[in-house]
C-alpha positions in Angstrom: 86.6 133.4 87.5 89.7 135.6 87.1 91.4 135.5 83.8 94.7 134.4 85.2 93.1 131.5 87.1 91.2 130.5 83.9 94.4 130.5 81.9 96.1 128.4 84.6 93.4 125.8 84.2 93.7 125.7 80.5 97.5 125.5 80.8 97.1 122.4 83.0 94.7 120.9 80.4 97.1 121.7 77.6 100.1 120.2 79.5 98.5 117.0 80.8 96.7 116.2 77.6 99.9 116.9 75.6 101.8 114.4 77.7 99.0 111.9 77.4 98.7 112.0 73.6 102.1 113.4 72.5 103.7 110.2 71.2 100.5 109.1 69.4 100.1 112.6 67.8 103.7 112.5 66.7 103.2 109.0 65.1 100.0 110.1 63.4 101.7 113.1 61.9 104.7 111.2 60.6 102.5 108.4 59.1 100.1 110.9 57.7 103.0 112.5 55.8 104.0 109.0 54.6 100.5 108.0 53.4 99.2 111.2 51.7 101.1 110.7 48.3 100.6 106.9 48.0 98.6 107.2 44.8 101.1 109.4 43.1 104.1 107.2 44.0 102.3 104.0 43.1 101.5 105.3 39.6 105.2 106.0 39.0 106.2 102.3 39.4 103.2 100.2 38.3 104.4 99.3 34.8 101.7 96.6 34.8 98.8 99.0 34.7 99.0 99.9 31.0 97.7 97.6 28.3 97.4 97.8 24.5 93.9 99.0 23.4 92.0 96.4 21.4 89.0 96.6 19.2 86.8 94.3 21.3 84.7 94.3 24.5 86.0 94.0 28.0 85.6 90.6 29.8 82.5 90.3 32.0 82.7 90.4 35.8 82.2 86.7 36.0 85.0 86.0 33.5 87.2 88.3 35.6 86.2 86.4 38.7 87.1 83.1 37.1 90.5 84.4 36.0 91.4 86.0 39.3 90.4 82.9 41.3 93.2 81.0 39.6 95.6 83.2 41.6 93.8 83.3 44.9 91.3 80.3 45.0 88.8 80.1 47.8 89.2 83.8 48.7 86.5 86.4 48.7 86.3 88.9 45.8 85.3 92.4 47.1 85.1 94.1 43.7 86.1 94.2 40.1 87.4 97.6 39.0 87.2 98.5 35.3 89.4 101.4 34.3 90.1 103.2 31.0 90.6 101.3 27.7 94.4 101.4 28.1 94.5 100.4 31.7 94.5 97.0 33.4 91.4 95.6 35.2 91.8 95.1 38.9 90.1 92.3 40.9 90.1 93.2 44.6 90.1 90.4 47.2 89.3 91.4 50.8 88.5 89.4 54.0 88.3 91.1 57.4 89.3 88.2 59.7 91.9 87.0 59.2 92.8 90.1 57.2 93.4 89.3 53.5 93.7 92.2 51.0 95.1 91.4 47.6 94.7 92.7 44.0 95.0 90.8 40.8 95.5 92.9 37.6 94.1 91.4 34.4 94.2 92.4 30.7 90.6 93.7 30.4 90.3 92.2 26.9 91.4 88.6 27.3 91.8 88.1 31.1 95.5 87.5 31.1 97.0 87.8 34.6 99.4 90.8 34.5 100.3 91.3 38.2 99.3 90.3 41.7 99.8 92.6 44.7 99.7 92.3 48.5 98.0 95.5 49.6 99.0 94.8 53.3 102.7 94.9 52.7 105.2 97.6 51.6 106.0 101.1 52.8 102.5 102.7 52.3 100.7 99.8 53.9 103.1 100.1 56.9 102.4 103.9 57.1 98.6 103.3 57.0 98.7 100.6 59.7 100.6 103.0 61.9 98.2 105.8 61.2 95.1 103.8 61.7 96.1 101.7 64.7 99.8 102.2 65.7 100.7 98.8 64.2 98.7 97.2 67.0 95.7 94.9 66.6 92.8 96.9 65.3 90.6 96.4 68.4 93.4 98.0 70.5 95.1 100.4 68.2 92.2 102.1 66.6 90.5 103.3 69.8 93.8 104.7 71.0 94.4 106.7 67.8 90.8 107.9 67.6 90.4 109.0 71.2 93.9 110.5 71.3 93.0 112.6 68.3 89.8 113.6 70.0 91.9 114.8 73.0 94.2 116.6 70.5 91.2 118.7 69.5 91.0 119.9 73.1 94.7 120.6 73.0 94.2 122.8 69.9 91.4 124.7 71.6 93.3 125.2 74.8 96.4 126.3 72.9 94.4 129.0 71.1 93.1 130.2 74.5 96.6 130.3 76.0 98.0 132.0 72.9 95.4 134.8 72.8 97.1 138.1 73.6 95.8 140.4 76.3 97.4 143.5 74.8 98.4 145.0 71.4 102.1 144.6 72.4 101.6 140.9 73.0 99.6 140.6 69.8 102.6 141.8 67.7 105.0 139.6 69.7 102.8 136.5 69.2 102.2 137.0 65.5 105.8 137.4 64.3 109.2 135.8 64.9 111.0 138.8 66.3 114.4 137.1 66.7 117.9 138.6 67.0 121.3 137.5 68.1 120.3 137.8 71.7 117.2 135.8 71.5 117.4 132.7 73.8 116.6 129.2 72.7 113.6 129.1 75.1 112.1 132.1 73.3 112.7 130.6 69.9 111.2 127.2 70.9 108.2 128.9 72.4 107.7 130.9 69.2 108.0 127.8 67.1 105.3 126.1 69.3 102.9 129.0 69.6 103.2 131.1 66.4 103.2 128.1 64.1 100.5 126.6 66.1 98.3 129.7 65.7 98.8 130.1 62.0 98.1 126.4 61.3 95.4 125.9 63.9 92.5 125.9 61.5 93.9 123.3 59.2 95.3 121.2 62.1 91.8 121.2 63.7 90.2 120.3 60.3 92.5 117.4 59.7 92.2 116.2 63.3 88.4 116.5 63.3 87.9 114.6 60.1 90.3 112.0 61.4 88.1 111.5 64.5 85.1 111.3 62.2 86.6 108.3 60.4 87.6 106.6 63.6 84.5 107.3 65.8 81.2 106.6 64.3 79.2 108.2 67.1 80.9 111.6 66.4 80.2 111.3 62.7 76.5 110.5 63.6 76.2 113.5 65.9 77.9 115.8 63.3 75.5 114.6 60.6 72.4 115.1 62.7 73.5 118.5 63.9 73.8 119.8 60.3 70.4 118.4 59.4 71.1 114.9 58.0 68.2 112.5 57.9 69.6 109.4 56.0 71.4 106.4 57.4 75.2 106.6 57.7 75.4 102.8 57.2 76.0 101.4 53.8 72.6 99.9 52.8 72.4 97.6 49.8 68.8 97.1 48.8 67.2 93.8 47.8 66.0 93.2 44.2 62.5 94.4 43.6 61.7 91.3 41.6 60.9 88.1 43.6 62.3 85.8 40.9 65.9 84.9 41.9 68.5 84.6 39.2 71.8 82.9 39.9 74.9 84.8 38.7 75.6 82.4 35.9 72.1 82.8 34.4 72.5 84.7 31.1 69.5 86.9 32.0 71.2 88.2 35.1 72.2 91.9 34.9 75.7 91.1 36.1 76.7 90.2 32.6 76.0 93.6 31.1 76.0 95.9 34.1 79.4 97.4 33.2 78.2 98.3 29.7 75.0 99.8 31.1 76.9 101.9 33.6 79.5 103.0 31.1 76.9 104.3 28.7 75.0 106.2 31.4 78.1 107.7 33.0 80.7 108.2 30.2 82.9 110.5 32.2 83.9 107.8 34.6 87.5 107.2 35.7 86.8 103.7 37.3 83.7 101.5 37.4 83.8 99.0 40.3 81.4 96.2 40.1 80.6 94.2 43.3 79.3 90.7 42.9 76.1 90.3 45.1 76.4 88.0 48.1 73.1 86.4 47.4 70.4 86.1 44.7 68.2 88.5 46.6 70.6 91.4 46.8 71.0 94.0 44.1 74.3 94.6 42.2 76.4 97.4 43.7 78.3 99.5 41.2 80.6 102.4 42.2 81.4 105.0 39.6 84.5 107.1 40.4 85.4 110.2 38.5 88.8 111.3 40.0 92.1 109.8 41.3 92.0 109.4 45.0 88.7 111.3 45.5 85.6 109.6 46.9 83.1 112.3 47.8 81.5 112.4 44.3 81.3 108.7 43.8 78.0 107.4 42.4 76.8 104.3 44.4 74.3 102.5 42.1 72.2 99.5 42.9 70.9 97.4 39.9 68.1 94.9 40.1 69.6 91.5 39.0 66.7 90.7 36.8 65.5 94.0 35.3 68.7 96.1 35.5 66.7 98.9 37.0 68.3 101.3 39.4 67.0 100.9 43.0 66.9 103.6 45.7 68.7 103.4 49.0 68.1 105.2 52.4 71.8 105.7 52.9 74.0 108.7 52.2 75.9 106.3 49.9 73.7 106.6 46.9 73.7 108.6 43.7 75.8 111.8 44.0 73.0 113.8 42.4 70.7 112.8 45.3 73.1 113.9 48.0 72.1 117.0 50.0 74.5 119.3 51.9 74.6 117.2 55.0 75.3 114.0 53.0 78.1 115.8 51.1 79.8 116.9 54.4 80.0 113.3 55.5 81.0 112.0 52.1 83.8 114.6 51.8 85.3 113.6 55.2 88.1 111.4 53.9 88.9 113.6 51.0 89.3 116.6 53.3 91.4 114.5 55.7 94.0 113.6 53.1 93.7 116.9 51.2 92.6 115.2 47.9 89.4 117.4 47.9 91.6 120.1 46.3 93.7 117.8 44.2 97.5 117.8 44.3 97.7 121.3 46.0 95.4 120.0 48.7 97.6 116.9 49.3 100.7 119.1 49.5 98.9 121.2 52.1 97.9 118.1 54.1 101.5 116.9 54.0 102.8 120.2 55.3 100.1 120.3 58.1 100.9 116.7 59.1 104.6 117.6 59.2 103.8 120.6 61.4 101.7 118.4 63.7 104.8 116.3 64.4 106.6 119.4 65.8 104.0 120.2 68.5 104.9 117.3 70.8 108.6 118.0 70.4 108.5 121.8 71.0 106.0 121.3 73.7 108.3 118.8 75.6 111.2 121.1 75.1 109.2 124.1 76.4 108.2 122.1 79.5 111.7 120.9 80.1 113.2 124.4 79.7 110.7 125.8 82.1 111.2 123.2 84.8 114.7 122.0 84.4 116.6 124.3 82.1 119.0 127.0 83.4 116.9 130.0 84.5 119.1 133.0 84.3 116.1 134.9 83.0 112.9 133.1 83.3 110.6 133.3 80.3 107.2 134.6 81.3 104.3 133.3 79.2 101.0 134.9 79.9 
């Protein structure tokens, strides 16, 4: 097939997919900008998170449960997050349907209720709902955002093909903003669309691809298998190895001292989140987090309720030391998507890339309008 005909096909693909997904991509870019620094802004205003250090032990998970249920009785506790000695303890409530997501902050030494928070309200929750599902019901909005982002990957690829210069003269023109007083707005708009698109294409593709990996499980599965993964991508919580069941209120149940055991084995922790088992037969899940807003290096530990022994899992969500390359690629997906994999500089980069993404639908529409309806004293030829 001739090169011109091939480019014509890719131009049609780029145009039609751009019109199909443009509004969604614009919303995802704006809401991505609004979400990326949520941890940093939250820490500026949460005056309830700091407590006076006391010379005594933290309350147990069951004591924290009892205190938190006085605020939200009859609701499900997802986890109990122990932080540093001078930080409040967070009890997290979550139910999927109808969606209920609240936090109760306690003094970790005496259980005093310090603050309660609705995690589904406020600016950042609004941004996240828009980013995940366009403020629509989850069953409707999430497929739209996921598949629109998948199509956006094709737009990026077709854009690179259309941009690719066929001569050295074009190469120089398409790598720099060669503007002067006589440069028309069509040329400037085209340069903004194509040159910025080229320089940011790698990062835009990376953010979009990791976003699709979050929304589409089948793509995450294919990616994992292609790079040699052999474990399960599902979160698998093993049963206790001992057959003797112990209720949570039994003093011999490991739930009473699992925080102390974890703290002693992993002293460099930032947060230790204990999950109360749903039944007497399930192990106790404990997550050990080491950084603010980073989740790839989390240790997912499973303790036998009776013996306190660590139990293995066939999932990628296990001990960080047991994760191989393919496991780490999948576990780093969210951190790469929001930029936290590189700390604050990475988040700044993710913010800028999200901001750039919002310009593509705008400059693309202006480019199409100028080509088809603008005044054509001198038509801009784009090879």
